[in-house]
N, C-alpha and C positions, 0 to 999 in steps of 0.2 A: 504494500500500500504506500509506503514511503517513497518508493521508486516511481510509482504511478503519479503521485502528487508532484514529485520533483519534475517529472517529464512535462507536466502541464503548466508549471509556473516558472520554469527556468528561463523562458524567453522574456518574461515580463518583470522579473525581480532579480536583484543581486543576491545570489544564494551561496552560502558556505555550508559545508556538511561536516559533522563529526561521525566517523565510522571507525570503530575499534578493530573490526575484522579486516586484516590487511588485504585479503583477496577482494572483498567487496569494496574496500576503499579504492583499490586500483581500478575496479570496474566503474565506480562513480566518476573518478577523474577522467577516465578514457571516454565514457559514454556521454557524460553531460558537461564535461569541460568546466567543472567547478572545483574550488579549493576544498581539500579535506584537512581539517584542523583538529587539534586536541580540544577537549571539552572546556578547559580553563580559558584557552585562547578564544574560543567561540563565544563564550559568555562575556569576555572582556570587551569585545568589539561589536557584538550584535545584541540588540534588545528585543527583537522578535525571535522567539525560539519555538520551533515545531518539534514536539516530542513524538517522534515516529517509532516508538518502541512497543513491544508486546506487553500486555498487562502484567505478565509474570516478571518482566524485567524493570518495571517502573520504579519499584522501591529502591533498587540499587542505583538507578540513574538519578533519582531525586536526592539520595544521600550524597552522591558525588557532586551535585549541583548546589547543595544547601548553603555552603559557606560563601558562594560567589553570586547568588541571585539577589537582586535588589528590587526595590519598588519600581524601578524604571523598566524592568523586564516585563514583557508580555509573552505569556506561554500559551501555546496551542497544543492541545492533547488530542490524539486520535486513538488512544488506547481504549478498547471496548471494556465497559464496566467500571472504569476508573473515574470516580467523581472528582469534581473540582475541589471539593472539601478535602478529599484524600490527598491531593497534591499540595494544597495550601497547608494542611496540618504537618506534612512531612518536611516541607520547606521552612515552616515556622516563620512565614513572611506574609505581609499584606501585599501579595503579588497578584496581578491580574491574570486570570486563567479563562480561556475560552475552550470549551470542550466541543469536539466535532466528531460525528459519526458519518464517515463517507462510506461508499460501497465500491465494489470492484469496477463497475463501468466508468469510474473516473479515468481509467486507462484510455478510454476512447472518447472522452469529453461528454459522456452521457451519464455521469454519476448523479447520485442523490446524496447530498450532504446536509445533515441536520446539526445546527449549532445551538449551544446554550452558554450563558454567561455565568462565571463564578461570582462570588460575593464582591470582589474588588474590580471586576471588569466593567468598563463603561460602555455606553452605547456606541461610542466612537470606536472602541476596541472591537466590538461585535461587527460593526460595518466594515472595518478593515479586514477582518478575517473572512467575512462573507464575500468581499471582493476577490480574495484569493481563490476561494472555492467555486465562485461563479465561473472561473476559467475552466472548471472541470465538469460543469453540468449544472443541475438545479440545486438551489439551497432553500432551507427553511429554518427559521429560528423558533425554538420551542422552550418550554420550561424544562429544567433538568429532571424533574420527576418523571418525565416521559421517555427518558433516554434508553432505559432497558427495553421498553416496547419498541422504540425506534430501531435499536440494535437488532431485535428479533425480526422485525418486518423488513426494513430496507437494508440494514447492514448485512444480515445473513441471507436476505431475500433472493439475490441472484442464484444462490445454490439451489433453492427450491425450483426456480425456473429451469436451471440446467438439468435437475433430476426429471422434471416433466419432459424435457426434450429427449433425454435418454430413453425414457419409457416410450415416447412417441416413435423414436427411431427403431426401437426393438419391435414395436407393433408393425411398422412399415416393412421391416425385414421379414417378419413372420408371414407377410402376404406374398413374399417372393421377390420383392423389389431389390435390385442390386444396391450396393452401398452408396454409390454416387446419386442415384435417383432418390433413395430414401433420405439422404442428407439434404439434397436440394429442395425436395418437396416439403420436408419438415421445417427447415429453417425459413423458407419463404412464407410458409403458412403462418408460423408464429410471428414473424416480422410484420406481415401484412395485417394480422389481427390486432397487434399492438398499435400499428399505425392508424387503424380505424378508431381505436379507443382514444388516441391522441388527438386526432383531427375532428372527430365527431363530438356531438354534445350528449349522445346517449350513453348510458352505462352498459356494462358487460351483459347484463341480463337482456336488455333490449336487442343488442346485436346477436345474442345467441338465438333469440326467437326469430329474428329476421332470416337467419341461415336455415332454420328448421321448417321444412315444408311438411304438411300432414301426410303421413304414409310414405315419406321419402327416406333416403339413406341416412341423413343426419338424425332423423327421429329414431331410426333403428339403433344407431349408436348411442344416442342419449338415453334411450330406454334402459340400456345396460348400466350407464352411469347412474341413472335415477334409482335403480334397484340398490345401488351401493352408496347412494348420496349421503345418507346419514352417517355411515361409517367413514366415508372419504372426508367429509367436512369435519367430523369429530377428530379424526387423526390429524388433519391439518391444524386445527386449533391447538391440539395437545402438543404438536411439534413446535409451533411458534411460542407457546407458553414455556416449553422447556428451554428454548433459546433465551427468552427473557429472564427466566429464573437463573440460568447460568451467568448471564450478564451481571445480575445483581450479586452473584457470589464471588465474582472475580476480584473485587476490591476488599474482600474480607481477609 
């Protein structure tokens, strides 16, 4: 995710990177032509800091930053489940923190990034961070109490879509279609359906009814889905609730 964000903003911002893994640091220098510096040097000369670390590594990174962070710094965190209060407490500073939950499509400029402000972040801070992530797709500002739900829906959401496409492909192959035909038909169908949702005013249920002719092929397929609808929808709800629950556990 850090690399995807870097890819999207490097052309519009002066960026420096702290990367302790030597191989990855070499890749960063070569691919994005940006300086790779030590954490103390980075904090000394930069006041906007994006914390692109995994939740499990946040505690150690904050401990290393603690003695060098000042009230002038502005921190952006993309770590799932890590609250702004978690960061502020471990730094023991009145430092501005803006938490962001982006998702994987930021890699292609089609991301969904949700922002929330910590106790010491101003509206100007939020606007500045939003401007960064607008380069990567859509943005939304919400209260932090919704971030676990956001993580479950949009942060993890692309994986649910990919799983659906996997199942769609398997069904196409089961009908005897070759790999190329199955892949082309499935991807084009999913893309076209999403485009209808984006461009039209109707919701998904309306579009579904428009595709379905009485006694036709679509109705035959939907009849099977309808027999399993209760189970399908319940499993989907339980899956997203599990993701939200895991998000809330990560900062404990």
